[in-house]
C-alpha angles and dihedrals in degrees: 000000000000123000094257092052091050091050090050092049090047090050090051091051091049090047091050092050090048090049091051091049091049090048090051092049091048090050091050090048091052090051090049090051091051091050091048091049090051091049090051091050091050091048091049091050091049089050091052090050091049091050090050091049091049091052090050091050091049091050091049091050090051091050091048091050090049091049090050091048091050091051091050091048092048090051091047090049091048091049091049092058 
C-alpha cells in the first residue's frame, strides 16, 4: 500500500469509529428521552391523583361543616322548645 492509501484507510477507520460512537450516543439519548417521557407520565398521574385527593378532602370538609351546622341547629331548636 502506498502512503496515500494508508492515510485513506486510516481516515475510514477513524470515521467508522466516530460513526459508531455517534450511533451509541444517539441510542443513549433516545433511551434518556424514553425515561424522561415515562417520568413525565408518572408525574402527571401523581398530579391527577393528588387533585382527586384534594377534591375528596374538600368534600369531606364541607360535609363535616354541614354536620356541625346541623348539630348546632338541632341544639338551638331543642333549646328553643
